[in-house]
GUKOLTI-119100 format. One record per residue (C-alpha): x, y, z; residue in one letter. Coordinates in steps of 0.2 Angstrom, whole numbers, padded with zeros to 4 digits, always signed. Each point is the difference from the previous one (the first is absolute). Layout:
// GUKOLTI-119100
XYZA;...
***
This chain:
// GUKOLTI-119100
-0020+0259+0483M;-0007+0018-0001A;+0004+0011+0014T;-0014+0010+0008V;+0005+0017+0004T;-0008+0008+0016A;-0010+0015-0003P;+0009+0016+0005A;-0005+0006+0017P;-0011+0015+0000R;+0006+0015+0010L;-0010+0001+0016A;-0007+0017+0005L;+0002+0005+0018P;-0016-0001+0010G;-0002+0019+0002V;+0000+0002-0019L;-0015-0012-0001K;-0011+0011+0011H;-0015+0008-0008R;+0003+0017+0009A;+0017+0001-0008L;-0007-0002-0017H;-0013+0013+0003K;+0014+0012+0006L;+0010-0003-0016L;-0015+0004-0011L;-0004+0016+0010L;+0018+0005-0001A;+0000-0002-0019L;-0017+0009-0001A;+0008+0014+0011A;+0015+0001-0011A;-0010+0003-0015V;-0014+0011+0007L;+0010+0011+0012A;+0010+0009-0013P;-0015+0003-0010L;-0010+0007+0015A;+0014+0011+0005H;+0002+0007-0017A;-0019+0004-0001R;-0003+0005+0018W;+0017+0006+0007H;-0007+0011+0013S;-0006-0016+0010G;-0017+0008+0006T;-0016-0006-0006W;-0004+0008-0017P;-0014+0012+0000A;-0006-0007-0017A;-0004-0016+0008L;-0011+0007+0014T;-0019+0002+0000V;-0008+0015+0009D;-0017-0006+0008L;-0003+0016+0009T;-0013+0007-0012D;-0011-0016-0003P;+0000-0004+0019L;-0004+0018+0004T;-0015+0000-0012R;-0006-0016+0008V;+0001+0007+0017S;-0009+0016-0006D;-0014-0010-0008W;-0003-0011+0016I;-0001+0016+0011I;-0012+0009-0013D;-0011-0016-0002N;+0000-0008+0017R;-0017+0008+0005D;-0009-0002-0016S;+0006-0014-0011H;-0011-0016+0000P;+0016-0011+0003L;+0003+0009+0017F;-0019+0002+0005L;-0006-0017-0004Y;+0016-0011+0002F;+0013+0007+0011F;-0013+0010+0010G;-0009-0017+0004H;+0016-0008+0005I;+0005+0015+0011S;-0017+0000+0009N;+0000-0019+0002G;+0017+0001+0009V;-0006+0014+0011V;-0015-0009+0005L;+0010-0016+0004C;+0013+0009+0010V;-0013+0009+0010R;-0010-0015+0004A;+0015-0010+0007V;+0005+0016+0010Y;-0017+0002+0007L;-0001-0019+0005F;+0017+0002+0009L;-0006+0015+0009L;-0016-0009+0005A;+0009-0015+0007A;+0010+0012+0011G;+0018-0003+0006W;-0005-0015+0010A;-0010-0008-0014G;+0014+0002-0013V;+0013-0006+0012T;-0010-0015+0005A;-0004-0004-0018L;+0018+0001-0005G;+0006-0011+0014A;-0014-0013-0004F;+0006-0001-0019V;+0018-0002+0006A;-0005-0013+0012W;-0010-0010-0013R;+0014+0001-0012T;+0016-0003+0011A;-0004-0002+0018G;+0000+0009+0016V;+0017+0008-0001R;-0003+0009-0016L;-0018+0005+0007A;+0009+0008+0015L;+0012+0009-0011G;-0014+0006-0011T;-0010+0007+0014A;+0016+0009+0007A;+0004+0008-0017A;-0018+0007-0001F;+0001+0006+0018L;+0017+0008-0004A;-0007+0010-0014C;-0013+0007+0012G;+0014+0004+0013L;+0009+0010-0013L;-0015+0011-0003G;-0002-0007-0017M;-0016-0010+0001W;-0011+0010-0012V;+0014+0002-0013P;+0003-0019+0001T;-0018-0003-0003M;+0001+0011-0015Q;+0015-0009-0007T;-0008-0017+0003L;-0015+0005-0010A;+0010+0007-0014L;+0011-0016+0000M;-0014-0012+0001A;-0008+0007-0016V;+0017+0002-0009A;+0005-0018+0005V;-0016-0007-0005L;+0000+0008-0017A;+0019-0004-0002S;-0004-0019+0004V;-0014+0000-0013V;+0009+0009-0014V;+0016-0010+0004G;-0009-0017+0001A;-0009+0003-0017L;+0016+0005-0008L;+0009-0015+0008G;-0014-0012-0006L;+0002+0006-0018A;+0019-0001+0001A;-0001-0017+0008G;-0012-0008-0012L;+0008+0008-0016S;+0018+0001-0006D;-0005+0014-0012R;-0007+0010+0014M;+0015-0004+0011D;+0011+0007-0012R;-0011+0015-0003A;-0002+0004+0018L;+0018-0002+0006R;+0006+0017-0007P;-0015+0008+0007V;+0002-0007+0018L;+0019+0005-0001D;-0005+0017-0004T;-0013+0001+0014M;+0013-0006+0012Q;+0015+0010-0005V;-0009+0017-0005L;+0002+0011+0015P;-0015+0005+0010A;+0002+0018-0003F;+0001-0002-0018A;-0018-0007-0002Y;-0007+0010+0014L;-0001+0015-0011L;-0011-0008-0014P;-0011-0008+0013V;-0002+0017+0008V;-0004+0008-0017L;-0014-0012-0003V;-0007-0002+0018F;+0006+0016+0009G;+0007+0001+0017I;-0009-0012+0012G;-0004-0018+0006V;-0004-0007-0018P;+0017+0005-0007A;+0009-0007+0016A;-0009-0017-0002V;+0003-0002-0018L;+0019+0005+0001A;+0001-0013+0014T;-0008-0013-0012V;+0012+0003-0014V;+0014-0002+0012Y;-0006-0015+0010A;-0009-0011-0013A;+0015-0007-0009P;+0006-0012+0014P;-0017-0008+0001M;+0000-0002-0019A;+0017-0007-0001R;-0002-0013+0014L;-0018-0005-0006T;+0008-0004-0017S;+0014-0009+0008L;-0012-0010+0011G;-0011-0005-0015L;+0015-0005-0011R;+0009-0010+0014G;-0015-0011+0004A;+0003-0018+0001D;-0002-0007-0018K;-0004-0018+0006E;-0015+0007+0011V;-0006+0010-0015L;+0001-0015-0012E;-0009-0010+0013A;-0014+0013+0001V;-0001+0001-0019E;-0001-0019-0002S;-0016+0001+0011L;-0008+0011-0013G;+0001+0017+0009A;-0002+0015-0011T;+0013+0014-0001A;-0010+0010+0013R;-0002-0014+0012Q;+0019-0004-0002R;+0003+0018+0005L;-0012+0001+0015L;+0004-0018+0007T;+0018-0002-0004A;+0010+0015-0006R;-0006+0013+0012L;+0001-0012+0016P;+0018-0006-0005L;+0005+0019-0002A;-0007+0004+0017R;+0018+0004+0008R;+0005+0011-0015E;-0017+0009+0001L;+0002+0004+0018L;+0018+0005-0002L;-0007+0012-0013G;-0012+0007+0012L;+0014+0002+0013N;+0011+0010-0013Q;-0015+0010-0006T;-0004+0006+0018I;+0019+0004+0003M;+0001+0011-0015M;-0017+0008+0003A;+0006+0005+0017L;+0016+0007-0007S;-0010+0011-0011M;-0009+0008+0015A;+0012+0015+0002V;+0002+0003-0019I;-0019-0001-0002A;-0002+0014+0013S;+0009+0012-0012V;-0016-0001-0011I;-0013+0000+0014G;+0000-0017+0007G;-0001+0006+0018G;+0002-0012+0015G;+0017-0004+0007L;+0009+0005-0016G;-0006+0017+0001D;+0006+0002+0018R;+0017-0006-0005V;+0001+0011-0015Y;-0006+0016+0010Q;+0013-0004+0014A;+0014-0002-0013L;-0005+0016-0008A;+0003+0009+0016S;+0016-0011+0004V;-0009-0007+0016D;+0008-0017+0001V;-0009-0005+0016G;-0017+0003-0008A;+0005-0009-0016A;+0006-0015+0011L;-0016+0000+0010A;-0010-0002-0016A;+0012-0012-0008G;+0000-0012+0014I;-0018-0005-0003P;+0003-0003-0018I;+0014-0012+0005V;-0010-0009+0013L;-0014-0002-0013L;+0012-0007-0013A;+0008-0012+0012V;-0017-0006+0007V;-0007-0002-0018L;+0016-0009-0006D;-0001-0012+0014R;-0018-0004-0002V;+0000-0003-0019T;+0017-0009+0001A;-0008-0012+0013A;-0015-0002-0012A;+0012-0004-0014G;+0009-0013+0010R;-0017-0008+0004G;+0003+0001+0019T;-0013-0009+0009E;-0002+0001+0019T;-0011-0008+0013A;-0008+0017+0002H;-0004+0000-0019G;-0010-0016+0002R;-0012+0008+0012L;-0017+0007-0005T;+0001+0019-0004T;-0017+0005+0005Y;+0004+0002+0019A;+0015+0011-0003P;-0009+0010-0014L;-0014+0003+0012A;+0012+0006+0014A;+0008+0012-0013V;-0017+0007-0004A;-0005+0001+0018A;+0016+0010+0004L;-0002+0012-0014A;-0019+0003+0005V;+0005+0002+0019A;+0013+0013-0004V;-0011+0010-0011R;-0014-0001+0013L;+0012+0007+0013A;+0003+0015-0012G;+0019-0004-0002R;+0001-0006-0018P;+0015+0012-0004D;+0017-0002+0008W;+0001+0010+0016P;+0011+0015-0001D;+0006-0004+0018A;+0008-0016-0006W;+0012+0007-0012T;+0019+0002+0001L;+0010+0014-0007A;+0015-0007-0008V;+0004+0014-0012A;+0009+0011+0012E;+0012-0013+0007P;+0004-0006-0018V;+0004+0018-0006N;+0012+0002+0015R;+0009-0016-0005V;+0001+0006-0018V;+0007+0017+0006D;+0013-0008+0010W;+0005-0011-0014M;+0001+0015-0012T;+0010+0010+0013D;+0013-0014+0005H;+0001-0011-0015L;-0002+0011-0015Y;+0018+0008+0001S;+0014+0001+0012G;+0001-0018+0005V;+0018-0004+0005P;+0011-0012-0011V;-0014-0007-0011V;-0008+0017-0004G;-0019+0004+0000G;-0013-0007-0012T;+0001+0016-0011A;+0018-0004-0003D;-0004-0018-0004W;-0013+0006-0013A;+0012+0012-0007G;+0014-0013-0002R;-0012-0012-0008F;-0006+0013-0012T;+0018+0005-0005T;+0008-0017+0000W;-0014-0010-0007V;-0015+0009-0007L;+0009+0013-0010D;+0013-0011-0008P;-0014-0013-0006V;-0011+0014-0006R;+0014+0009-0009D;+0007-0016-0007G;-0017-0005-0007L;-0004+0017-0007Q;+0018+0002-0007G;-0003-0016-0011L;-0006+0002-0018P;-0018-0005-0001W;+0003-0013-0013W;+0013-0008+0012S;-0013-0001+0014V;-0011-0009-0012L;+0014-0012-0005L;+0003-0003+0019L;-0018-0004+0004V;-0001-0012-0015A;+0016-0009+0006A;-0007-0002+0018L;-0017-0005-0006A;+0007-0013-0013W;+0012-0007+0012L;-0014-0003+0013T;-0013-0005-0012G;-0004-0001-0019T;+0001+0011-0015W;-0019+0004+0003R;+0004+0005+0018T;+0014+0011-0007A;-0011+0008-0013L;-0013+0004+0013T;+0012+0008+0012A;+0008+0011-0014V;-0017+0006-0007L;-0005+0004+0018A;+0016+0010+0003M;-0002+0008-0017A;-0017+0006+0003A;+0006+0010+0015I;+0011+0010-0013G;-0015+0002-0012V;-0010+0007+0015L;+0013+0014+0002G;+0005-0005+0018V;+0017-0009-0003W;+0011+0010+0012E;-0013+0000+0015P;-0003-0019-0003S;+0019-0003+0001L;+0000+0010+0017D;-0014-0011+0006T;+0009-0016-0006L;+0015+0005+0010S;-0010+0002+0016Q;-0008-0017-0003V;+0016-0009-0003L;+0008+0008+0016A;-0015-0005+0010A;-0001-0017-0007V;+0018-0003+0004A;-0002+0006+0018V;-0016-0010+0002T;+0008-0016-0006L;+0015+0001+0011V;-0011+0003+0016L;-0013-0012-0006G;+0011-0015-0004F;+0010+0003+0016A;-0016+0001+0011T;-0008-0014-0009G;+0015-0012+0002V;+0000+0004+0019A;-0019-0003+0001A;+0002-0016-0009A;+0013-0007+0011R;-0008+0005+0017S;-0018-0002+0005D;+0002+0013+0013R;+0005+0013-0012V;-0014-0004-0012E;-0013+0002+0015R;+0008+0016+0005L;+0000+0007-0018L;-0018-0006-0004R;-0009+0015+0008P;+0013+0012-0006V;-0002-0005-0018L;-0019+0000+0002D;+0000+0018+0006V;+0013+0005-0014F;-0011-0008-0013Q;-0017+0007+0005T;+0005+0017+0006M;-0005+0013-0013P;+0015+0008-0008Q;-0006+0017+0005F;+0002-0004+0018V;+0018-0005+0001Y;+0005+0013-0013L;+0000+0014+0013I;+0012-0008+0012P;+0011-0004-0015V;+0000+0018-0006V;+0003+0005+0018A;+0016-0011+0001L;+0007+0002-0017F;-0007+0017-0007G;-0008+0003-0017V;+0007-0007-0015G;+0004-0016-0010R;+0007-0010+0015A;-0016+0000+0011P;-0009-0005-0016A;+0011-0015-0001V;-0002-0004+0018A;-0019+0000-0001A;+0002-0012-0015A;+0011-0011+0010V;-0012-0001+0015V;-0014-0004-0011Y;+0008-0014-0010A;+0011-0008+0013L;-0014-0010+0009P;-0004-0010-0017A;+0018-0003-0003V;+0003-0007+0018V;-0016-0011-0001R;+0004-0007-0017I;+0018-0003+0005T;-0004-0008+0016T;-0013-0012-0007Q;+0011-0005-0014G;+0014-0005+0011L;-0011-0009+0012R;-0008-0010-0014Q;+0017-0008-0005V;+0000-0019+0000D;+0004-0005+0018P;+0009-0016-0008A;+0012+0011-0009A;+0005+0009+0016L;+0001-0016+0010E;+0012-0007-0014S;+0011+0016+0001A;+0000-0001+0019R;+0005-0019-0001S;+0015+0005-0011L;+0006+0013+0014G;-0006+0016-0008A;+0000+0015+0011T;-0016+0011+0002G;+0008+0013-0012G;+0004-0014-0013Q;-0017-0007+0001Q;-0007+0018-0004L;+0012+0003-0014R;+0000-0017-0008Q;-0017-0007+0003V;-0013+0012+0006Q;+0004+0015-0011L;+0001-0010-0016P;-0016-0010+0003L;-0009+0016+0005A;+0005+0009-0016R;-0018+0001-0007P;-0006+0008+0016A;+0015+0012+0000L;-0003+0006-0018L;-0019+0002+0004L;+0006+0011+0015A;+0010+0010-0012L;-0015+0002-0012N;-0012+0005+0014Q;+0013+0012+0007G;+0001+0009-0017V;-0019+0001-0002V;-0003+0006+0018L;+0014+0013+0000V;-0007+0007-0017L;-0017+0001+0008A;+0007+0013+0013V;+0007+0011-0013V;-0015+0012+0001I;+0002+0001+0019I;+0018+0005-0003G;-0006+0015-0011G;-0009+0007+0016L;+0017+0001+0010V;+0011+0007-0013G;+0004-0016-0011G;-0004+0010-0015G;-0001-0008-0017A;-0015-0010-0006L;-0007+0000+0018G;-0001+0019+0001Y;-0008+0001-0017D;-0014-0012+0005A;-0003+0009+0016V;+0000+0017-0009F;-0012-0006-0013G;-0012-0005+0013L;+0002+0016+0010A;-0002+0011-0015Q;-0013-0010-0009G;+0013-0002-0014D;-0006-0016-0009L;+0014+0000-0012A;+0014+0002+0012T;-0007-0013+0013G;-0004-0013-0013L;+0016+0001-0010V;+0010-0002+0016A;-0011-0015+0005G;+0002-0008-0017A;+0019+0002+0001A;-0001-0008+0017I;-0010-0015-0007V;+0013-0001-0014C;+0014-0001+0013L;-0009-0013+0010G;-0003-0010-0016L;+0018+0001-0005M;+0007-0005+0018L;-0013-0014+0001D;+0005-0007-0017R;+0018+0000+0005V;-0003-0009+0017T;-0015-0011-0002Q;+0006-0012-0014P;+0015-0005+0012A;-0013-0004+0013V;-0010-0011-0011R;+0015-0009-0007R;+0006-0003+0018A;-0017-0007+0005Q;+0000-0012-0014K;+0017-0005+0004G;-0005-0003+0018A;
***
């Protein structure tokens, strides 16, 4: 009888050796072992080779000179850009005159009526209080100017964004084509594209409105596309089976099903337009932004705050109203007829005008600038230096610069350029695919080709330090808010203020406390990015399946164990999204850092705008876009993979 021999057992590999990330690391190590000696032999100095750079100064200077020479005579400017400029001016003037004609009482009553119809009595009272506070601060006329400018800018942004989103939502090819365009519009710093807009349209309202449209339209486009693509397929199939045409399916099914996303896009567009109010004032936007900018130019923190508070109030009110509309909030008051309240609003506006008091009375204003300036002076005198034991804020800034910013910057700049590219490729490939890695490497290489390798690494060091601080504070605060309803309620108004306050407003207190340099630039970026990280973290932890938490509690897990072993692992997609958004938002403030001594690319962009140097400003802006693209590609694939796994 033949004996059957058992097959030889195969050697089992440890689980860690089967991991795809390890395979990628081994391939990268092999590539580095081959390429690193060759690169070191060819470019031993480590700095970006001059032979691989492209100087864009001459062509961009020629373009700038041609625009300046032909702006008043070329048909393109006379019959195209000129008509756009005139149309914007007429629209803004018409809205502004309507607001002035309605008077303070009519505008306040109309705003309260819209809030009441949308979300009920409480928000109506809050809206009325916000408008009255604008008058009490002596900012009624600038507030109306900002409202007129923002109304036209938001309307144009919504139209442009909706059209782009419609094209992207109905066509995969358009979606792929528009995605890098929208990425560039969102990441490109405002100062970088202010200069081309000013060159074409000159200083004034048209340039301010169009710059705001470029900044505020992408959220509407993205959310419109998302809503159209996420429409219920069963509903669409049912409509199609009834013989509806493509246009009928769009109007009767797709758009109604995307209502929430469309209203969320409107909400985000309004927020981003208001955040441009101060930056638009640099190119003649006027209104509250101009008051803030003038106050900051004279280092008058009180006056800047008096003009900044109305911007925050407008942002909070509009955020609440549009958010309520997006949720489809319906109140008992919303079901009543609108004719009587509208008649009351019109009657009030007419009565106030007939009484000869359409403008806000000067006697009803409160002077807040002087008390605020006294508080700032006290903080500067007592907290800047000389504080026992802990040291003053200037000491903190100096230590942070010496112990964190300088080592990170020197470490990045001390690496050979090819090793930085290999490091970027490794990180991007580990978190995504080879396409992701290729995009990230090309974006980083483009920075060297533009000739701004060293300042870009300086900016990158500030971004990395600010992101680290933001994540530590944001995750800790988000965990506290997720575990306590009271903490979340207390944090909500603080986060609203931080998220809507223009960066220029809190820049002066930051400089007063920390001095001028890279440390206050990092502090400004942290304040700007922290609210988004806290909100996303809190929402992600609160959306963890209650059944999983209950199961952990039934097994005797403590609160800390539930957090570490259940909530944080299940909220991983939200935490990665918080990381991605923190990176993008920190990078958006790099220009502001250039105004307070941050140097690097931020300073170049600001210098280009101030001097009318198109080459310097655009090259710095393009480098910031490349940095943003690289950082986004390194972090975004992990977010998508975690979301699929969830």
